[in-house]
C-alpha positions as CSV (number, residue, x, y, z in Angstrom):
1,M,49.7,-12.9,20.9
2,K,46.2,-13.0,22.3
3,T,43.2,-12.0,20.2
4,Q,40.7,-9.4,21.5
5,T,38.3,-12.3,22.1
6,Q,40.7,-14.2,24.1
7,R,41.6,-11.1,26.2
8,R,37.8,-10.6,26.7
9,K,37.1,-14.2,28.0
10,A,40.2,-13.8,30.3
11,V,38.8,-10.6,32.0
12,K,35.3,-12.1,32.3
13,K,36.8,-15.1,34.1
14,R,38.8,-12.8,36.5
15,V,35.7,-10.8,37.1
16,K,33.9,-13.9,38.1
17,V,36.6,-15.0,40.4
18,T,36.4,-11.5,42.0
19,R,32.8,-11.6,42.5
20,K,33.0,-14.9,44.3
21,V,35.4,-13.5,46.9
22,T,33.8,-10.1,47.3
23,R,30.1,-11.7,47.6
24,I,30.8,-12.9,51.2
25,E,27.9,-11.8,53.0
26,A,28.4,-9.3,55.6
27,S,28.4,-10.7,59.3
28,S,27.9,-9.1,62.6
29,S,31.5,-7.8,62.7
30,R,33.4,-5.6,60.4
31,H,35.5,-8.7,59.2
32,P,34.0,-12.1,59.1
33,R,35.4,-14.2,61.8
34,Y,36.1,-17.1,59.4
35,L,38.6,-15.2,57.3
36,P,42.4,-15.4,58.4
37,E,43.8,-12.3,59.9
38,D,46.2,-11.6,56.9
39,W,42.9,-11.6,54.4
40,A,41.0,-9.2,56.8
41,G,42.1,-6.0,55.0
42,M,40.9,-7.6,51.5
43,Y,37.3,-8.2,52.9
44,K,34.9,-5.8,51.3
45,P,31.4,-5.6,52.6
46,V,28.3,-5.9,50.3
47,K,27.1,-2.7,49.4
48,K,23.4,-2.2,48.7
49,P,21.8,0.8,46.7
50,V,19.4,2.5,48.7
51,T,17.2,5.6,48.6
52,M,17.0,7.6,51.9
53,R,15.5,10.9,52.8
54,V,18.1,12.9,54.9
55,D,17.5,16.6,56.2
56,A,19.1,19.2,53.8
57,D,21.5,20.5,56.5
58,V,22.5,17.1,57.3
59,L,23.3,16.2,53.8
60,A,25.0,19.6,53.2
61,W,27.3,19.0,56.3
62,F,28.6,15.6,55.0
63,Q,28.9,17.1,51.3
64,R,31.0,20.0,52.5
65,G,33.9,17.5,53.0
66,G,33.9,16.9,49.2
67,R,34.1,13.5,47.3
68,G,33.2,10.5,49.5
69,Y,30.5,11.9,51.4
70,Q,28.4,8.7,50.9
71,T,31.2,6.9,52.5
72,R,31.4,9.1,55.3
73,I,27.6,8.7,56.0
74,N,28.1,4.9,55.9
75,R,31.0,5.3,58.5
76,A,28.8,7.3,60.7
77,L,25.8,4.9,60.6
78,R,28.1,1.8,61.2
79,K,29.5,3.7,64.3
80,V,26.1,4.2,65.8
81,M,25.3,0.7,65.0
82,M,28.5,-0.7,66.6
83,E,27.7,1.3,69.7
84,E,24.1,0.1,69.8
85,R,25.5,-3.7,69.6
86,K,27.7,-3.0,72.7
87,K,24.7,-2.0,74.9
88,P,23.5,-4.8,77.3
89,R,20.0,-6.0,76.1
90,E,17.4,-5.5,78.6
């Protein structure tokens, strides 16, 4: 039977390994090109905390959907970003 100290060390070790996998920097696409296709669902983009000023009515509209409004805002911004990238440069 493992002691509490041994369990803590095992958890810390797993967390370090997990951080190495999830710290892959975001590339130009949703899933980095160098990851195999079967790993694509496991990729998690790096999230950065920001403070942003948003019009009250826009925030209220996103919050009407309940939990996950920040994710919905992120998806909306990503959609706009991807559309901008598709446009030919002048």
